[in-house]
C-alpha positions as CSV (number, residue, x, y, z in Angstrom):
1,M,-38.7,-36.1,-39.9
2,I,-38.6,-34.8,-43.5
3,E,-38.9,-31.0,-43.6
4,V,-40.3,-29.5,-46.8
5,L,-40.0,-25.7,-47.2
6,V,-41.4,-23.7,-50.1
7,L,-40.2,-20.2,-50.2
8,T,-41.9,-17.5,-52.3
9,D,-41.1,-13.8,-52.7
10,R,-43.7,-11.1,-51.8
11,N,-45.1,-11.3,-55.4
12,G,-45.9,-15.0,-55.0
13,H,-43.0,-16.2,-57.2
14,I,-41.6,-19.5,-56.1
15,R,-37.9,-19.0,-55.3
16,E,-36.8,-22.1,-53.5
17,I,-38.0,-25.6,-52.5
18,T,-36.1,-27.8,-50.1
19,F,-36.5,-31.3,-48.7
20,K,-34.3,-32.1,-45.7
21,G,-33.9,-35.1,-43.4
22,H,-35.2,-38.6,-43.1
23,A,-38.8,-39.7,-42.2
24,G,-37.8,-42.4,-39.8
25,M,-40.9,-44.4,-40.7
26,A,-38.9,-47.6,-41.4
27,G,-35.3,-48.8,-41.8
28,T,-33.0,-48.0,-44.6
29,G,-34.4,-49.2,-47.9
30,K,-37.9,-49.8,-46.4
31,D,-39.1,-46.2,-45.7
32,I,-41.9,-45.4,-48.2
33,V,-42.0,-41.8,-47.1
34,C,-38.3,-41.2,-47.8
35,A,-38.7,-43.2,-51.0
36,A,-41.5,-40.9,-52.1
37,Y,-39.6,-37.7,-51.6
38,S,-36.4,-39.2,-53.1
39,T,-38.4,-40.1,-56.2
40,L,-39.9,-36.7,-56.5
41,A,-36.5,-35.0,-56.1
42,Q,-34.9,-37.3,-58.7
43,Y,-37.8,-36.9,-61.1
44,V,-37.8,-33.1,-61.0
45,A,-34.0,-32.8,-61.1
46,N,-33.8,-35.2,-64.1
47,T,-36.7,-33.6,-65.9
48,L,-35.7,-30.0,-65.5
49,V,-31.9,-30.3,-65.8
50,N,-31.1,-33.4,-67.9
51,I,-34.1,-33.5,-70.2
52,Y,-35.5,-30.0,-70.5
53,R,-32.1,-28.4,-70.0
54,S,-33.4,-25.5,-67.9
55,K,-30.9,-22.8,-67.2
56,R,-33.4,-20.9,-64.9
57,V,-33.1,-23.3,-62.0
58,E,-30.3,-24.7,-59.9
59,I,-30.6,-28.2,-58.3
60,E,-28.7,-29.7,-55.3
61,L,-29.4,-33.3,-54.6
62,E,-27.6,-35.3,-51.9
63,E,-28.4,-38.0,-49.3
64,G,-31.3,-36.6,-47.3
65,F,-31.3,-33.2,-49.0
66,F,-32.9,-31.6,-52.1
67,R,-32.9,-28.0,-53.1
68,L,-34.4,-26.3,-56.1
69,Y,-33.5,-22.7,-56.5
70,V,-35.1,-20.5,-59.1
71,K,-32.3,-18.3,-60.5
72,D,-34.4,-16.6,-63.2
73,L,-38.0,-15.6,-62.5
74,Q,-38.9,-15.8,-66.2
75,L,-39.9,-19.5,-66.0
76,D,-41.7,-20.8,-69.0
77,A,-44.9,-22.8,-68.8
78,V,-43.2,-26.2,-68.8
79,E,-40.9,-25.2,-65.9
80,K,-43.8,-23.7,-63.9
81,T,-45.9,-26.8,-64.4
82,I,-43.1,-29.1,-63.2
83,I,-42.4,-27.0,-60.2
84,K,-46.1,-26.6,-59.3
85,G,-46.5,-30.4,-59.7
86,L,-43.6,-30.9,-57.3
87,I,-45.2,-28.7,-54.7
88,E,-48.6,-30.4,-55.0
89,A,-47.1,-33.8,-54.7
90,A,-44.9,-32.9,-51.8
91,E,-47.8,-31.4,-49.9
92,G,-50.1,-34.3,-50.7
93,I,-47.5,-36.8,-49.3
94,S,-47.2,-34.6,-46.2
95,L,-50.9,-34.7,-45.5
96,Q,-50.9,-38.5,-45.7
97,Y,-47.9,-39.0,-43.5
98,R,-48.1,-36.1,-41.0
99,P,-46.1,-37.6,-38.2
100,Y,-43.1,-38.0,-40.6
101,V,-43.2,-34.8,-42.6
102,R,-43.5,-31.1,-41.9
103,F,-44.6,-29.0,-44.9
104,R,-44.3,-25.2,-44.7
105,K,-44.7,-22.3,-47.1
106,E,-43.1,-19.0,-46.3
107,V,-42.8,-15.6,-47.9
108,R,-39.4,-13.9,-47.8
109,V,-39.2,-10.2,-48.5
110,K,-35.6,-10.0,-49.5
111,W,-33.7,-12.1,-52.0
């Protein structure tokens, strides 16, 4: 199962997004749920870091793991739009493939 976690602070600022695990819907190279989340992760990582050159986020990307951490809460409109798009897409996929994805949003008081 893929676990998606969106963490916000008590003011509603997005602080961290993680994708962990494998969907297990199909074998290696044939799992469309894993492929969807991998594509999202690669797209956002490349767009924010390699193209937009954002210094306000930190990205970790490995086999079965993606983490976007917001280092600086002063995100500009482009960064906010990309991150909100990531969350909307991740949640949308989770609704279509519920047995294979768990999507959660949590508020953390301390950072």
